[in-house]
Each structure stands twice: as structure tokens, then as C-alpha cells.
N, C-alpha and C positions, 0 to 999 in steps of 0.2 A: 504495500501498499505506500504509494508516496505519499509525503506530506506538503507541506508548504516552506516555504522559507520565512513566515512572519512568525511563527512561535513553534514548539515542540512542539510534538504529535500526544493525543491525549485518549484515554483509555474511555470508551464511550459505556458511558451505562455501568461505574465501577459497581458502584453498590447491587444497580442489579443484576449483574452478572455474579458475584460472589453469593448473591441469597441462591442463584439458578442454582451454583456448584454444590452450597450447603444442603441443599434439597436433594439433589439426585446421587449424593453421598452418604447423607444421613443413615437412610434403610438399611445398609452395610454392616454398620455397627450399631443403631440403635432399631427400636420397635416403633416405628415412626407411625403414628396413626393412617389407616389406607386414605379414609374421604380426606384429609386437614392435607393429605400429601398430594393426593390430584389435583385440587382446587390449588393448589398454593406455588404446585409443580409450573400449571398449567394456565394460570396468574403469572408468572414472574416469566413465560415464554413468552405470551400476547407484549408484558410489558417492555421485556429488553428486545424485541425484534422491531416493536414500535418505535424503541428511541434508534434504534439502531438504520430504520431505515430516511431517519431526516437525513440529507444530502443539503450538499450544497449545490447540487445541479439535478434536474429532477432527470426522472428517467426516461432512454431513449424509444424504449416500447412499452405499451400499456394496453390492460383488457379493455376493449371497446363495449359499448352494449349488446353487441351482437354476438361480440365473443361471451360475455355474461349469460346472453338467452338460452345460449347451446352448450352452456358448460351442464348446466342438470343432465340434456341427453344424453351429451356423448359419454360424461360419467355412469349414466345407466347402462349403455352399450356395453364399459369396458367390464364392469360390476358383473354384471351377468354371464359377460365369455369368461371370465376366471371362477363362477361358479359354479359354469357347467362345467371347465376344465378340471378341475376337481373332483367335481362329481364322477366323470365318466373317465376320470383317467387316475395313473397312481400319485399318492402324493408327493412323492420325492421327485418324481420325473420331472412334473410341474413347474416346482417349484424349481428345479436347476433348468430348465427352459427359457421360462419366465426371467430368471436372473441372468440368463448368459450362461453357456457350457463351458469356457475357459477354467481350465485347472489352474487354480493356484497351488494345491499340493492336494496327491491321493488322499481318501477319506474313506472311512466303509460307512455308506449308510445304515441308517437302519432296517433295512431290510439284508442286510450284511451282505451285498454287492458291492465292489467299488465303483464308487459313483466321481462325479464332477459335483463341486460344491458352486453355488452361487457368486463367482467372481465380481459380476458384474455389479452388484454393491462394494465391492471394494473399492470399484474406481468412485461410485458416487460417495460413499462415505469417505474416501479421501478427499474428494472436492469440497464438500460439505464444511469436515473438520477443520482443513487447511482455510478457507474461506470465514472462517466463523474465531478461530485464534488467532487470525493475522495481525487483525487491528489492537486482540489485546497485549501480542507480545511486542510488536513494532516498537512503542515509545519505549520500552527499556531498551532497544539496542539502537548500534549508530545507525542513523539516517541511510548510509550507504547501500544497507543490506534489503534495504523494503525499495527504495527509491534509485535504484541501480536494477534495468529489464534487459532480458538474455530474450530474444528474440526468435522464434522460429517457425518457418513454413513447410508446408505440405502443398507439394505440385498437384497440378488438374490432376484425375485423373478420368479417361475418358467412360462414361458411364456413371461411374462408382461416383465420381466427386467433382463436376465439372467449373469449380467455382475457384477450389483450392482452399486452405485454411490457413490462418496465419494465429499465432498463439505467443504471450510475453509474460514471463516469471520473473521472479527479484529472486536471490539468492536466496533470503528468509522466506519465501514459497515452497522453495526447493529443501531445507531442511525441514519444514512443518508438512510434506505432504511425506516425506519419509518419517517423519514420527506419526502422521496420518494413515500411511499406509502399514504399519507397523500391529496400530493399534486395530484396525479393521479385520489384519486378518488374525491377530486375536479373538474377534469377536464371532468369526468365520469357523474356528476351530474350537470354541471352548462354547459358545452360544450363554453366555452370562447373560442375566438379564441387563445386568451395570450397562454391559457395552452398547447391548440392541437400544437402551435406553441414551444413553450419549451419542449413538449414531441419529435415532430420533431428534432429541434437540439441537442438536447441531441441521440436521436439515427442516423441521421446523422453524428454527430462525432466517436461516438461508430464505427459506417462502416468502414469511412475513417480511422478512429488510427490502427482496428483490421483486417480489410478484407486485406490481403497480397497477390499479384498478383505474385511473385515469382521473378519476371523479368521483364523487362520496354517491351523484347516480346510480355511478356502474355497480357499486359494491351494494344497494338496495335492490338492485335487478339480481345479480349472484344470490344474497342472502337469502331473499325471498325465494327463488328456485332450489337451491338448494335445501331450502328449508321442507318446503313436498318433498324431494328426493331422500331425503334422510324416514321421515316419516313413512313415508311408502314402502320402501327397501327394507325398515326396519320393523316396522309394525304389524304388515300385510304381508312378508314374505323371513326367510329362512337365511336368505342369500348373503346379505349385510352381516351380520354375526357368523357364518358360515364361512364367508370369507377372510374375517378376520382373524379366526381362528386359524385356518388353513395355510393363510400365505406365511412362511416363515423367513419375514423380512422386516427390515425397523420399521414397520408401516404406523407401530403403535406402541405407547410408552405402558413400560410393567410396572406395575404396583404391589410388591410384595404384603398378602395378607397377613403373614407368618404363622399361617395352618397349612397342615398339609390333608392329601386326601389318604384314603383309603390304601393307596400304593405306595404309600410316603413321599410322593410328590409334592414341592411348593405350590403353591395354592396363589393365584394375582390376580389382580382387577387392572382392566386395562381400559386404556385413552386411545380412540384414534389420530392418528396426528391433523386428518380434517378438523376433529373439531377445536382444533387450535388454531389449524395455520387461516382457515376459512375465516374465521369470525376476526382474525388477528389482521388481514391486511385491510378489516374495515376499521378496526380501531385505529392502524396507523394510516390511514390515510384521512381518518379523524385528525389524527397529530399535524398531519403534514399540512391540515388545513387552517386548524390554528393557528401555527407557527407565521403560515403564509401571509396571514391576515394579521397578525402583533397580538391573537387574543390568549398568549401564553397556551395554557391548556384546561381552557374552562370546558371545551366541549368533549376534551379527551377523557377527562377525569371520567366522567359521567358517563362517557360510551365503554373506558373499563370497567367501571363498578357493574354496566350494565351485563356484562361478561360474565364476572363473578358470580352475580347474582343470578344467572341462567344459569353456570354451571353448576352453583352450587343447587340449586333448584335441582336437577339434572339427579344428584346424587341421593336427592331427599327419596326421590320419585321413585329411585331406583332401587335403595336401601327399601322403602316401604313395599314396591310391590315383587320384589327377589325376582328382577327381570330385567333387560337387557334396555334401553330407553334411547331413542332416538333426540341425542345430546342438543342437535340446530331445532329442534322444537322449541328448548326452552331459551337455549344461549337466543335465538334467531328475535323475538320479539323483543327480550331482556336490554340487548342491545339497542335496536331502533328505538323503546319506548323510553330509554332511559339518553340517547340521544336526543332528539326530539323533545323531551321535556325542558331539558337544558338548554336546548333554544327556545323554549316559551319564555322559561323563568329566567335567564341569563341572556339571550342573546339580544346585541341590537343590532337594530337599523337591517339594511343587506343579511346580516349574517343571518338573523333570525329567519327570515324569511326563504333564505339559501334551505334551509333546515329544514324547516317546518313544509316546506313544498314539496321536498323532492320526494317523499315516499307520493304523493297526490302527481308529482309527474312522472315517476314507474305508473301507476294505475291508469293515467291517464293516456300512454302509450299501449301499454298492454292488458290494457280491461276494456270490457267494451261500454267504457263511459263518455258521454257527450262532450260537444266539444274538443277546441286545441288550444286553449291556454296557457299551457306549458311545451309546448312546440316547439 
């Protein structure tokens, strides 16, 4: 990460990162209450990711309203395809194929046969861990390690690679990548819940930091669509829960319950990364909206509180009914209501009107309501 000449590099959101690290490590040594751990870890991830998303310049690529509207449909096709694959094909082979069959080292699968581990996630984990650690480490090292750039170009390949590729990386990124590769390899070897969570947290932070919605209105469309997506696939089908349990990859956070089943295996509660990243990118754009309009964090605090309240409600209902719950069923309305309430009570002028009318704008475009006031 290149720094400016105007001042020293600073660690982004240092207290938030420290809290998140503590929450990740604590269950190894202490019996942390699982419900508190879920809410605190998810909330800290959303907060830190939102803070990291604040950049000097806006992102080059952002999700459009059309992309947001199509996202639940595309997600449904992918989810159902995974469900069918796990239902009719051997689980070990599906996991290997989905994650890539490149062998990092030979292993013996659960079936007793030599197989290929999902090396694809070594690459993803390497990239996510490196990008997450870079701004945390760079301020403590000489600038040259992060400012010096090595450039690498992949030449055009007919049919396969028509435009070629260009890469650039710093000496610090090389060192961090080596450490991240070792950690990812350890995850593949041991499948320890802590390693899976570290990778999942890195994916979540990078998603919230770099996925840009373009505007609050796009975020409303995305969350509204995924609200119904989550309800359908969790309440009306076994698809979502089945895929989450069978997909052997860091797509969820695991929280030890400090209980064992009849076979002596440790029991875990889980939270999908989508229940962190999807609301998180909305909370992040509200923060950037606040900062861009000189309002400090007025609406962000309300939006973030809405996420915490929604996730807490999810846990309470899940414990009451002893069944999996679509987290977005509770998180999305809570985030919307808290954000719009803040706009109504605290907003002034255009800020109040903008956030209050965002939902109406979405309704005018995507529901059969008369008028084109918000076109």
C-alpha cells in the first residue's frame, strides 16, 4: 500500500481491529457465550469493514440498480445448482471440483481414497489475508517496502486470454503473501474452525471494503431483493441449510458451543458470510454518505445499530424456535427502519429527504405504483 509524503501511514480503525482479533481468538482459551460471540463478531466485522471502505477516491466500479435487481435471481440459480450437486454427487468430489482440483499436497479423503484438496481457496485466502493485513502492518515498516512496486505482465494468449493481464505488487505484499499461503495451507491440512474463521473474516472485510453499491438507492434494491431470497430458501426449502452444511469452505463463521454430540464431535453454531457482507456494504455506503456530506457518522451509527438489533433478533428467534432462521428477514427491516428513523429525526434539508425517499424511489421503480415522481 503506497503512502503519501504528507504524513506517516496510519493503521485504519486500530481499536476495531484489536476487538475483532480478540473475539476471534478468545474461544480457543475461554468458554465465550456463543450468542454473544456471534453478535459481537459480526458487528465488529461490519464496523471495521465500513471504516476500511472510506477511501480518498471513490471506487472505479460500482454495482448498478440493474445489477442489484438481478443479484437475487443469479444467487438463486447458483444456490440451487449447488444443492443439486451435493444431493446427487459425492460430497468430497463436489467440494474438490467447486474449489479446483489443483493439488497442493496429497491427502486421504474421508472415503479412504487419495484425492485433491480445494487449492482454489489457498489462492483466495492468500489474496484476502494479504489485502487485509497490508494496511495493518505497513505503518510499522519502512515506506519503501510498501511503496516500491514490481510489475508483471502476462502476454496475450489467443482464445484464452485476448487482452493480457498486468500485476503489480510490493515487497511487503510478497512477504505477507508467503505468510498467508502457509496459513491457508494449514487450514487445508487441519480444517480447524479457527483457521476457517480467520479466512472468513478476511473475505468479509474485503467484501465490505471493496464492494461498492454506487448509491444508497442501489443498496435498498439489493437488500430488499435478498430479503425475499433469504426467506424463500430458508423457510420454504432445505436448500440453504443443506448447502451451508455440505460446502466445505470458509463461507461461514463457526462459533464453538462447547458441547459434544453422541459421537464426541464438537458442536458449532454458524453464521453465513452473506449475513455479514450484504448488510455490511449497505452500512458502509451510509458511512461514506455521511462523510461525503460532512455529517460525521450521524446516519451510520443508526444504520449500524439497526444491524446489531436485527442480528440479535435473529438469534433470539432461532433460540426460541430451535430452528435455522433467515437472518436477513430481521436484519434488513431493522437496518432500513433505524436508518430512515435517523433521517427523519436527525436529518436536515436534502440529507433527510434523500434517505427518507430512497425506499419510495425503489417502490416507484419496481412496484406497480402510479407516478414517476422519483424517476
